[in-house]
C-alpha positions in Angstrom: -24.4 -13.1 87.0 -27.3 -11.0 88.5 -26.6 -7.8 89.6 -30.3 -6.8 90.6 -28.5 -6.2 94.2 -25.3 -5.7 95.8 -23.8 -5.4 99.2 -20.2 -3.8 100.9 -19.1 -4.1 104.0 -16.6 -2.9 106.7 -15.1 -3.4 109.8 -12.9 -1.7 112.1 -9.6 -3.4 113.1 -10.7 -4.4 116.3 -14.1 -5.6 115.3 -15.7 -3.7 117.7 -18.1 -2.2 115.0 -18.9 -2.9 111.1 -21.1 -1.4 108.6 -23.1 -2.9 106.0 -24.6 -1.4 103.0 -27.1 -3.4 100.9 -28.2 -1.9 97.9 -31.1 -2.8 95.6 -31.2 -2.3 91.6 -33.9 -4.0 90.6 -36.8 -5.4 92.2 -38.3 -8.8 91.6 -41.8 -9.2 91.5 -41.4 -12.5 93.8 -38.5 -11.6 95.6 -36.9 -15.2 96.8 -34.9 -15.7 99.9 -31.6 -13.3 100.1 -28.9 -13.6 102.7 -26.1 -11.2 103.0 -23.0 -12.9 104.7 -20.8 -10.7 107.0 -17.2 -11.8 107.8 -14.3 -10.5 110.1 -16.9 -10.1 113.1 -15.4 -11.0 117.0 -17.7 -14.5 117.2 -17.7 -14.0 121.1 -18.8 -10.0 121.0 -22.6 -9.3 121.1 -23.5 -6.3 118.5 -26.4 -4.3 118.6 -27.7 -4.3 115.0 -29.3 -1.1 113.5 -30.3 0.4 110.2 -30.3 3.3 108.4 -32.8 4.9 107.2 -35.1 4.0 110.2 -38.7 3.2 108.8 -41.1 1.6 110.9 -42.0 -2.0 110.0 -39.3 -1.9 107.6 -39.6 -5.3 105.4 -35.4 -5.2 105.0 -34.4 -4.4 108.1 -37.1 -7.1 110.1 -35.5 -9.8 111.6 -32.0 -8.2 111.8 -32.6 -5.7 114.2 -31.2 -5.5 118.3 -28.6 -7.7 119.9 -27.2 -10.7 118.1 -23.7 -12.6 118.5 -21.3 -12.3 115.9 -21.3 -15.7 115.8 -24.8 -15.6 114.6 -24.3 -12.9 112.1 -21.7 -14.6 110.3 -23.4 -17.7 110.4 -27.0 -16.7 109.4 -26.2 -13.8 107.8 -28.4 -10.2 107.2 -31.7 -11.9 106.2 -33.1 -9.9 103.7 -36.7 -11.7 103.2 -39.7 -9.8 102.2 -43.3 -10.7 101.6 -44.3 -10.0 97.8 -46.4 -6.8 99.1 -43.0 -5.4 100.7 -41.4 -5.8 97.6 -43.9 -4.0 95.6 -43.8 -1.6 97.9 -39.9 -1.2 98.0 -39.7 -0.8 94.1 -36.6 -0.4 92.3 -33.4 1.3 93.7 -33.4 1.0 97.4 -31.3 0.9 99.8 -30.0 0.3 103.5 -26.8 0.5 105.7 -26.8 -1.7 108.8 -24.7 -0.8 111.6 -23.0 -3.1 114.1 -22.1 -1.8 117.4 -20.3 -4.2 119.8 
């Protein structure tokens, strides 16, 4: 399989919060669409999604931050699409943590 990236997720027992780690090993020169599907969240709960490290104009976190419902996040996932110039800026071996607080 393609080992260019990996994701890891843990959810609190009451689904009140979750942490998702996204790890990229090798950058693609022309990255395609990429989403990380999430599971185990409360579909009716609204989560505040934040990313660490907090980077201005972060091409990885863009579009994922702010309030999102559990139903939205589980249906659409974390969207990691980024333009080609942003992929070049990131390079190889980057990571982000996404925190969902509900």
